[in-house]
Biopython code that builds the backbone (N, CA, C, O; Angstrom):
import numpy as np
from Bio.PDB.StructureBuilder import StructureBuilder

atoms = [
    (1, "MET", "N", (2.150, 16.692, 1.591)),
    (1, "MET", "CA", (2.521, 15.455, 1.324)),
    (1, "MET", "C", (2.343, 14.809, 0.232)),
    (1, "MET", "O", (2.917, 13.723, 0.145)),
    (2, "ALA", "N", (1.507, 15.276, -0.912)),
    (2, "ALA", "CA", (1.805, 14.953, -2.589)),
    (2, "ALA", "C", (3.144, 15.367, -3.053)),
    (2, "ALA", "O", (3.656, 14.786, -4.009)),
    (3, "ILE", "N", (3.823, 16.454, -2.365)),
    (3, "ILE", "CA", (5.071, 16.742, -2.904)),
    (3, "ILE", "C", (5.941, 15.435, -2.558)),
    (3, "ILE", "O", (6.475, 14.791, -3.461)),
    (4, "VAL", "N", (6.049, 15.094, -1.270)),
    (4, "VAL", "CA", (6.858, 13.846, -0.984)),
    (4, "VAL", "C", (6.756, 12.956, -2.124)),
    (4, "VAL", "O", (7.672, 12.857, -2.941)),
    (5, "TRP", "N", (5.693, 12.319, -2.203)),
    (5, "TRP", "CA", (5.468, 11.396, -3.070)),
    (5, "TRP", "C", (5.879, 11.258, -4.488)),
    (5, "TRP", "O", (6.235, 10.242, -5.085)),
    (6, "VAL", "N", (5.717, 12.947, -5.074)),
    (6, "VAL", "CA", (6.154, 13.309, -6.516)),
    (6, "VAL", "C", (7.492, 13.104, -6.451)),
    (6, "VAL", "O", (7.965, 12.485, -7.404)),
    (7, "ALA", "N", (8.272, 13.467, -5.552)),
    (7, "ALA", "CA", (9.421, 13.414, -5.102)),
    (7, "ALA", "C", (10.293, 11.869, -5.138)),
    (7, "ALA", "O", (11.384, 11.533, -5.598)),
    (8, "LEU", "N", (9.432, 11.309, -4.562)),
    (8, "LEU", "CA", (9.924, 9.620, -4.620)),
    (8, "LEU", "C", (9.839, 9.243, -5.837)),
    (8, "LEU", "O", (10.897, 9.040, -6.432)),
    (9, "ILE", "N", (8.748, 9.074, -6.439)),
    (9, "ILE", "CA", (8.725, 9.105, -8.099)),
    (9, "ILE", "C", (9.853, 9.504, -8.879)),
    (9, "ILE", "O", (10.460, 8.691, -9.577)),
    (10, "VAL", "N", (10.184, 10.769, -8.797)),
    (10, "VAL", "CA", (11.359, 11.199, -9.592)),
    (10, "VAL", "C", (12.424, 10.938, -9.289)),
    (10, "VAL", "O", (13.356, 11.122, -10.072)),
    (11, "LEU", "N", (12.670, 10.219, -7.550)),
    (11, "LEU", "CA", (14.098, 10.050, -7.417)),
    (11, "LEU", "C", (14.171, 8.553, -8.041)),
    (11, "LEU", "O", (15.304, 8.235, -8.405)),
    (12, "ALA", "N", (13.052, 7.479, -8.246)),
    (12, "ALA", "CA", (12.956, 6.408, -8.389)),
    (12, "ALA", "C", (13.234, 6.496, -10.272)),
    (12, "ALA", "O", (13.811, 5.568, -10.839)),
    (13, "LEU", "N", (12.845, 7.451, -10.871)),
    (13, "LEU", "CA", (12.881, 7.501, -12.045)),
    (13, "LEU", "C", (14.506, 7.983, -12.647)),
    (13, "LEU", "O", (14.972, 7.547, -13.700)),
    (14, "VAL", "N", (15.084, 8.777, -11.904)),
    (14, "VAL", "CA", (16.409, 9.456, -12.389)),
    (14, "VAL", "C", (17.534, 8.555, -11.529)),
    (14, "VAL", "O", (18.496, 8.094, -12.143)),
    (15, "LYS", "N", (17.419, 8.372, -10.415)),
    (15, "LYS", "CA", (18.329, 7.790, -9.636)),
    (15, "LYS", "C", (18.347, 6.069, -9.774)),
    (15, "LYS", "O", (19.362, 5.398, -9.960)),
    (16, "GLY", "N", (17.159, 5.624, -9.653)),
    (16, "GLY", "CA", (16.900, 4.253, -9.954)),
    (16, "GLY", "C", (17.228, 3.484, -8.528)),
    (16, "GLY", "O", (18.134, 4.018, -7.888)),
    (17, "VAL", "N", (16.588, 2.230, -7.890)),
    (17, "VAL", "CA", (16.631, 1.936, -6.979)),
    (17, "VAL", "C", (17.092, 0.674, -6.728)),
    (17, "VAL", "O", (16.541, -0.159, -7.449)),
    (18, "LYS", "N", (18.026, 0.157, -5.853)),
    (18, "LYS", "CA", (18.207, -1.450, -5.827)),
    (18, "LYS", "C", (17.343, -1.810, -4.761)),
    (18, "LYS", "O", (16.916, -1.233, -3.761)),
    (19, "GLY", "N", (17.176, -3.246, -5.408)),
    (19, "GLY", "CA", (16.478, -4.134, -4.611)),
    (19, "GLY", "C", (15.085, -4.655, -4.933)),
    (19, "GLY", "O", (14.526, -5.730, -4.714)),
    (20, "MET", "N", (14.689, -3.428, -5.580)),
    (20, "MET", "CA", (12.958, -3.536, -5.722)),
    (20, "MET", "C", (12.869, -3.052, -7.393)),
    (20, "MET", "O", (13.947, -2.641, -7.823)),
    (21, "PRO", "N", (11.919, -3.051, -8.213)),
    (21, "PRO", "CA", (11.818, -2.962, -9.621)),
    (21, "PRO", "C", (11.244, -1.332, -9.359)),
    (21, "PRO", "O", (10.414, -1.026, -8.502)),
    (22, "VAL", "N", (11.956, -0.323, -10.388)),
    (22, "VAL", "CA", (11.370, 0.912, -10.471)),
    (22, "VAL", "C", (9.892, 0.788, -10.652)),
    (22, "VAL", "O", (9.106, 1.299, -9.854)),
    (23, "TRP", "N", (9.625, 0.307, -11.395)),
    (23, "TRP", "CA", (7.852, 0.139, -11.766)),
    (23, "TRP", "C", (7.208, -0.087, -10.075)),
    (23, "TRP", "O", (6.115, 0.405, -9.797)),
    (24, "LEU", "N", (7.792, -0.658, -9.309)),
    (24, "LEU", "CA", (6.803, -0.885, -8.207)),
    (24, "LEU", "C", (6.925, 0.471, -7.311)),
    (24, "LEU", "O", (5.951, 0.959, -6.740)),
    (25, "TRP", "N", (8.217, 1.012, -7.256)),
    (25, "TRP", "CA", (8.541, 2.409, -6.549)),
    (25, "TRP", "C", (7.754, 3.484, -7.074)),
    (25, "TRP", "O", (7.332, 4.350, -6.306)),
    (26, "VAL", "N", (7.466, 3.527, -8.527)),
    (26, "VAL", "CA", (6.498, 4.269, -9.060)),
    (26, "VAL", "C", (5.223, 4.122, -8.854)),
    (26, "VAL", "O", (4.468, 5.072, -8.647)),
    (27, "ALA", "N", (4.843, 2.825, -8.896)),
    (27, "ALA", "CA", (3.629, 2.540, -8.473)),
    (27, "ALA", "C", (3.220, 3.260, -7.018)),
    (27, "ALA", "O", (2.343, 4.114, -6.887)),
    (28, "PHE", "N", (3.813, 2.876, -6.270)),
    (28, "PHE", "CA", (3.697, 3.204, -4.530)),
    (28, "PHE", "C", (3.499, 4.702, -4.355)),
    (28, "PHE", "O", (2.814, 5.242, -3.486)),
    (29, "GLY", "N", (4.391, 5.441, -5.566)),
    (29, "GLY", "CA", (4.436, 7.013, -5.574)),
    (29, "GLY", "C", (3.123, 7.400, -5.950)),
    (29, "GLY", "O", (2.550, 8.290, -5.321)),
    (30, "VAL", "N", (2.375, 6.596, -7.290)),
    (30, "VAL", "CA", (1.013, 6.981, -7.512)),
    (30, "VAL", "C", (0.125, 6.757, -6.561)),
    (30, "VAL", "O", (-0.719, 7.652, -6.591)),
    (31, "VAL", "N", (-0.082, 5.975, -5.722)),
    (31, "VAL", "CA", (-0.754, 5.902, -5.072)),
    (31, "VAL", "C", (-0.914, 6.472, -3.860)),
    (31, "VAL", "O", (-2.024, 6.653, -3.359)),
    (32, "GLY", "N", (0.318, 6.831, -3.245)),
    (32, "GLY", "CA", (0.775, 7.841, -2.099)),
    (32, "GLY", "C", (0.025, 9.063, -2.863)),
    (32, "GLY", "O", (-0.868, 9.608, -2.215)),
    (33, "VAL", "N", (0.285, 9.542, -4.144)),
    (33, "VAL", "CA", (-0.350, 11.155, -4.465)),
    (33, "VAL", "C", (-1.645, 10.938, -4.420)),
    (33, "VAL", "O", (-2.369, 11.720, -3.804)),
    (34, "GLY", "N", (-2.155, 9.829, -5.072)),
    (34, "GLY", "CA", (-3.629, 9.986, -5.094)),
    (34, "GLY", "C", (-4.550, 9.942, -3.952)),
    (34, "GLY", "O", (-5.693, 10.396, -3.902)),
    (35, "PHE", "N", (-3.886, 9.332, -3.043)),
    (35, "PHE", "CA", (-4.402, 9.051, -1.467)),
    (35, "PHE", "C", (-4.200, 10.616, -0.670)),
    (35, "PHE", "O", (-5.079, 10.936, 0.130)),
    (36, "ALA", "N", (-3.043, 11.561, -0.907)),
    (36, "ALA", "CA", (-2.742, 12.486, -0.269)),
    (36, "ALA", "C", (-3.742, 13.838, -1.012)),
    (36, "ALA", "O", (-4.141, 14.874, -0.481)),
    (37, "LEU", "N", (-3.911, 13.385, -2.271)),
    (37, "LEU", "CA", (-4.886, 14.633, -2.997)),
    (37, "LEU", "C", (-6.309, 14.126, -2.706)),
    (37, "LEU", "O", (-7.190, 14.847, -3.172)),
    (38, "TRP", "N", (-6.713, 13.050, -2.042)),
    (38, "TRP", "CA", (-7.738, 12.551, -2.103)),
    (38, "TRP", "C", (-8.298, 13.316, -0.533)),
    (38, "TRP", "O", (-9.294, 14.016, -0.354)),
    (39, "ALA", "N", (-7.198, 12.856, 0.506)),
    (39, "ALA", "CA", (-7.397, 13.459, 1.585)),
    (39, "ALA", "C", (-7.228, 14.737, 1.976)),
    (39, "ALA", "O", (-7.353, 14.999, 3.172)),
    (40, "GLY", "N", (-6.922, 15.731, 1.064)),
    (40, "GLY", "CA", (-6.779, 16.966, 1.197)),
    (40, "GLY", "C", (-7.684, 17.656, 0.265)),
    (40, "GLY", "O", (-7.779, 18.882, 0.316)),
    (41, "PHE", "N", (-8.321, 16.998, -0.539)),
    (41, "PHE", "CA", (-9.355, 18.150, -1.105)),
    (41, "PHE", "C", (-10.908, 17.320, -1.225)),
    (41, "PHE", "O", (-11.804, 17.842, -1.889)),
    (42, "SER", "N", (-11.082, 16.267, -0.670)),
    (42, "SER", "CA", (-12.072, 15.536, -0.949)),
    (42, "SER", "C", (-13.077, 15.919, 0.092)),
    (42, "SER", "O", (-12.626, 16.287, 1.177)),
    (43, "LYS", "N", (-14.710, 15.879, -0.125)),
    (43, "LYS", "CA", (-15.313, 16.215, 1.153)),
    (43, "LYS", "C", (-14.912, 15.151, 2.108)),
    (43, "LYS", "O", (-14.295, 15.570, 3.088)),
    (44, "ARG", "N", (-15.139, 13.763, 2.044)),
    (44, "ARG", "CA", (-14.968, 12.874, 3.341)),
    (44, "ARG", "C", (-13.493, 12.466, 3.577)),
    (44, "ARG", "O", (-13.142, 11.667, 4.446)),
    (45, "GLY", "N", (-12.663, 13.104, 2.709)),
    (45, "GLY", "CA", (-11.389, 12.750, 2.892)),
    (45, "GLY", "C", (-10.610, 13.702, 3.783)),
    (45, "GLY", "O", (-9.651, 14.338, 3.347)),
    (46, "ARG", "N", (-11.011, 13.785, 4.970)),
    (46, "ARG", "CA", (-10.201, 14.497, 5.998)),
    (46, "ARG", "C", (-9.344, 14.071, 7.042)),
    (46, "ARG", "O", (-9.630, 12.997, 7.571)),
    (47, "ASN", "N", (-8.463, 14.622, 7.402)),
    (47, "ASN", "CA", (-7.397, 13.801, 8.312)),
    (47, "ASN", "C", (-7.974, 13.888, 9.591)),
    (47, "ASN", "O", (-7.657, 12.950, 10.321)),
    (48, "THR", "N", (-8.608, 14.595, 10.009)),
    (48, "THR", "CA", (-9.172, 14.680, 11.488)),
    (48, "THR", "C", (-11.185, 14.351, 11.399)),
    (48, "THR", "O", (-11.997, 14.819, 10.601)),
    (49, "TRP", "N", (-11.359, 13.572, 12.341)),
    (49, "TRP", "CA", (-12.880, 13.450, 12.556)),
    (49, "TRP", "C", (-13.407, 13.811, 13.595)),
    (49, "TRP", "O", (-14.168, 13.059, 14.204)),
    (50, "PHE", "N", (-13.082, 15.173, 14.063)),
    (50, "PHE", "CA", (-13.602, 16.042, 14.680)),
    (50, "PHE", "C", (-14.318, 17.213, 14.310)),
    (50, "PHE", "O", (-14.022, 17.675, 13.208)),
    (51, "GLU", "N", (-15.167, 17.788, 14.953)),
    (51, "GLU", "CA", (-15.702, 19.117, 14.092)),
    (51, "GLU", "C", (-15.945, 19.857, 15.751)),
    (51, "GLU", "O", (-16.053, 19.215, 16.796)),
    (52, "LYS", "N", (-15.987, 21.289, 15.612)),
    (52, "LYS", "CA", (-16.487, 21.978, 16.502)),
    (52, "LYS", "C", (-18.201, 22.107, 16.503)),
    (52, "LYS", "O", (-18.812, 22.262, 15.446)),
    (53, "GLY", "N", (-18.836, 22.027, 17.727)),
    (53, "GLY", "CA", (-19.750, 22.076, 17.856)),
    (53, "GLY", "C", (-20.207, 22.999, 18.796)),
    (53, "GLY", "O", (-19.457, 23.324, 19.716)),
    (54, "GLY", "N", (-21.722, 23.636, 18.666)),
    (54, "GLY", "CA", (-22.199, 24.603, 19.348)),
    (54, "GLY", "C", (-21.030, 26.080, 19.695)),
    (54, "GLY", "O", (-20.036, 26.231, 18.985)),
    (55, "SER", "N", (-21.302, 26.907, 20.679)),
    (55, "SER", "CA", (-21.031, 28.152, 20.700)),
    (55, "SER", "C", (-19.716, 28.006, 21.597)),
    (55, "SER", "O", (-18.892, 28.919, 21.549)),
    (56, "GLY", "N", (-19.497, 26.947, 22.377)),
    (56, "GLY", "CA", (-18.639, 26.563, 23.357)),
    (56, "GLY", "C", (-16.858, 26.206, 22.395)),
    (56, "GLY", "O", (-16.536, 25.847, 21.263)),
    (57, "PRO", "N", (-16.210, 26.539, 23.553)),
    (57, "PRO", "CA", (-14.881, 26.008, 22.846)),
    (57, "PRO", "C", (-14.951, 24.410, 22.845)),
    (57, "PRO", "O", (-13.931, 23.857, 22.433)),
    (58, "THR", "N", (-15.715, 23.816, 23.135)),
    (58, "THR", "CA", (-15.412, 22.244, 23.015)),
    (58, "THR", "C", (-15.683, 21.673, 21.766)),
    (58, "THR", "O", (-16.596, 22.072, 21.042)),
    (59, "SER", "N", (-14.916, 20.743, 21.481)),
    (59, "SER", "CA", (-14.884, 19.849, 20.160)),
    (59, "SER", "C", (-15.654, 18.368, 20.538)),
    (59, "SER", "O", (-15.421, 17.754, 21.579)),
    (60, "THR", "N", (-16.565, 17.939, 19.546)),
    (60, "THR", "CA", (-17.342, 16.502, 19.670)),
    (60, "THR", "C", (-16.750, 15.946, 18.777)),
    (60, "THR", "O", (-16.727, 16.516, 17.687)),
    (61, "PHE", "N", (-16.136, 14.775, 18.917)),
    (61, "PHE", "CA", (-15.687, 13.595, 18.209)),
    (61, "PHE", "C", (-17.174, 12.748, 17.015)),
    (61, "PHE", "O", (-18.285, 12.305, 17.305)),
    (62, "SER", "N", (-16.535, 12.847, 15.885)),
    (62, "SER", "CA", (-17.751, 11.996, 15.325)),
    (62, "SER", "C", (-17.097, 10.564, 14.590)),
    (62, "SER", "O", (-17.849, 9.734, 14.078)),
]
sb = StructureBuilder()
sb.init_structure("model")
sb.init_model(0)
sb.init_chain("A")
sb.init_seg("    ")
for serial, (resi, resn, name, xyz) in enumerate(atoms, 1):
    if name == "N":
        sb.init_residue(resn, " ", resi, " ")
    sb.init_atom(name, np.array(xyz, "f"), 0.0, 1.0, " ", f" {name:<3s}", serial, name[0])
structure = sb.get_structure()
């Protein structure tokens, strides 16, 4: 997902955007990249809130 945000930044810088300032698009992109990397690599930054518990096939939500 971070690649999509980086592509948005590059597109805004290369092509330019109409209707909104370029710095705003770049700011959105930087925030998006930061969030995507945090969600992917942080201990608490996971995308799902369930974990497999016990020896059975069921999952418990936490």
